[in-house]
N, C-alpha and C positions, 0 to 999 in steps of 0.2 A: 645195910643202911639202917641207922637208928633214927626213927622219926620222932620229932619233938611232940610230947603230949599236947593236945589242943588246949587244955586248960591254961598252959603257960602262954600260948599265943593270945588267948582271950584276955588274960590279965594284962598283957602288953597293950592290947587295943584299948581296954578300959582306961588304963593309965593315961594314954595319949588323948582320949576323948573326954576326960573329965569325970571318970568314974563309971561304975557298972550301970547305974540308972541312965546316965547320959548315952552310953553305948547302946543299951537296949532300946532307947527312944529312937536312935538313928536306925537301928536294924528293923524297927517296926514299920518303917516307911516302904520297905520292899519285901513283900511276901509272895512266894510262888503260888500259882493257881493249882487247884486240884486237877486230877486227870479228868474228872467229870466236866469241869468248867472249860478245860482246854478242848475237849471233844465237842463241846456245845458251840464253840466258835465256828463261824462260817468260813469256808475256804477262801473267800475274798479277803478276809482279814489276814490270813496267812500270806497270801500273795502280796498284799499291801506291805506287810512287814518285811517280807523278802526283798521287795523293791526298795523300801526305805534303807535297809541295811546295805544293799548293793550300791545304792547311790551315795550313802554315807562314806563308803570306803574310798579314801583318797580325796574326799571333799571336806569342806567345813560343815560339820553337822548342823550348825545354825542356819546355813544357807538352805539346806534341804528342808529343815523344819519350817522356815518362813515360806517356802514354796509349796508346802505339802498339800494345801487345799487345791492348788493348781494340778498337782499330780493326781489327786483323787478324781478331779473333773476330767482331766485329759485321758485317763485310763479307765473311765466309765465305772468308777467304784471298784475296780480290780476284779470284776467278775471273770473267773478263769475260763468258763465256757465261751463267753463272748470274745475275749481277747485271743484265745487259742484259735478261733476260726475267723479272725479278722483278716481281710485281704491285704496283700503286700503293699498296695498303694497307700493304704491308711497308715501302715507302719512307717513308710517312707515320709509321710507328712509330718511325723513327729520331729523331724529335723528342723522344721520351721515353727514349731510350737513354742511360744515365748513363756508359757507358764510352768515349764519344766526345765530341768537341766538337760541340754541337748547333747547327750553323749551317745553316739550310735551303738557302741558295744553294750552299754548298760541298758539302753532301750531294747536291744535285742534280747537281753536277759529277761525282761518282763514277759516277752512272748514265750521264750523257752521255759520259763518257770510256770507260766499259765498251762502250757502243755504238760509239764511235769505234774502239776496238781491234778489235771484231768486224768492222767494215767494212774495216779495214786488213788483217786476217787473210784476209778473203775475196778481197782484191785481190792480196796479196803472199805468202800462205801463213802469215805471222805479222807482227805489228807489229814484233817484234824484228828480223826479217830486213830490213825496209824501213829501220828506224832504223839498224841496223848498217852498211848499205851507203851511207848518206848521206855524201857527201864532207865531210871535216873542213874543207876550205878554203871551204866554203859553209855555215858554221854559221848565218849570218843567214838563209839560205834555209830551213834546218830550223826555226829559231825561228818564221819566218813561217808555215810549214806547220802547226806545232803550234798557233799562235794561231788560224789560220783554221779548222782542222778539229777541234781539241780544245776542251775547255771550261776556261776560266780558266787557260790555259797560255801566255798572252802575257807579254811583258816579262821581268822577272827570274825569274818562276816557271818559264817555259820554259827559261831559261838555267841555272837551278839544277837543273832536272830532267835536262838533258843532262849536266851535270857529275856529279851524284850517281848517275846510272846507270853512270857510268864511261866514257862516251864522251869522246874527246879534244876539248877545247874550252876557250874562255876564259870568264871571268866578269867582268863589268864592275862590280866593287865600287868603292867610293869611292876607295880607294888605287890601284887599277888605272887608273881614269879619270884620277886625278891624274897618274900616270906617263905615260899616253898624251898628255895635254895638255902636260906638260913635255917630251915627246919630239918635239913639233911638230905634233900633231893639233889642228885647229880644230874642236872638238866641244863640245857643251854638257856641263854637270856631270852631267846625266842623259841620256846619249846613247841615245834611244829612237826617233828618227826613222829612216826608211830611209836617208837621206843619212848621218847620223852612224854608224849601224851598219855601213854599207858602208865608211866611212873606217876604222873600227876593224878590220873584217875584213881590209881591204887591208893594214893595218899588221902584223897578226899573220901574214898570209900572207908578207909581205916578210921578217919576222924568222924565220919557219919556214924559208924558203928559205935565209936567211943562215946559220942555226945548225944546222939539222937537229933542233932541240929540238921536243918535242911542244907543242901549243897549251896544254895544261894547265900544263906547266912554264913556258912563256913568261909565261902569265898570272900564275902564282904569283910568279915572279921580279919581275914588274912591281909587284905588290902589296907585296913585301918591300923594294922599293927606295926607298920614299917613305912619308911619313906618320909616325905615332907607333908603329908596330909594331916597335920595336927588339928586343923579346923574341921568341923563336921562335914562329912561327905553327903 
């Protein structure tokens, strides 16, 4: 496989967005957090984002956003310890709670992920610490870990959780996948197999070494370089 040099992809994105300065201005709106800042976040914020990403999956994201204050209140600020030890009758009561989306399977995932974070904290001091230390060049390993040990955190849900928490990483949106394929990667339109994900990871690792750009920036440039998104993202 001959991988397109990233400079060429960057030039395509700049052309579509009105020039290099315009592209840089767009990219400046999304900067990954440092490992130190990620580790300093409390685990309740990680559980909150896990929950938000789980509920976003298959739903209109705007609906979840508009109800989010209700989620924070209903789940007591997403304190993992409190939720992990909450009695069954209180979990059953969420089926009648009008301030959240009443999906039994996804509500169960909140409890399961609270337990997951408690177990991680027991092993690593905090989930935040373990998450922050995970090498960015092995995002697919982190995704596999979240899928195996968390609840409903596989596939795109885990990928968006990583991005929305602020950890450096790529997101395989339709446009990003389109650019990867145009750049020479032999992957499916929905690259979810271990083989396809490794190919994607290897490409981003190569481009990171080539440019020194963050994985977040590389991913966003890929998405801006192809498809119908001529307007600023």
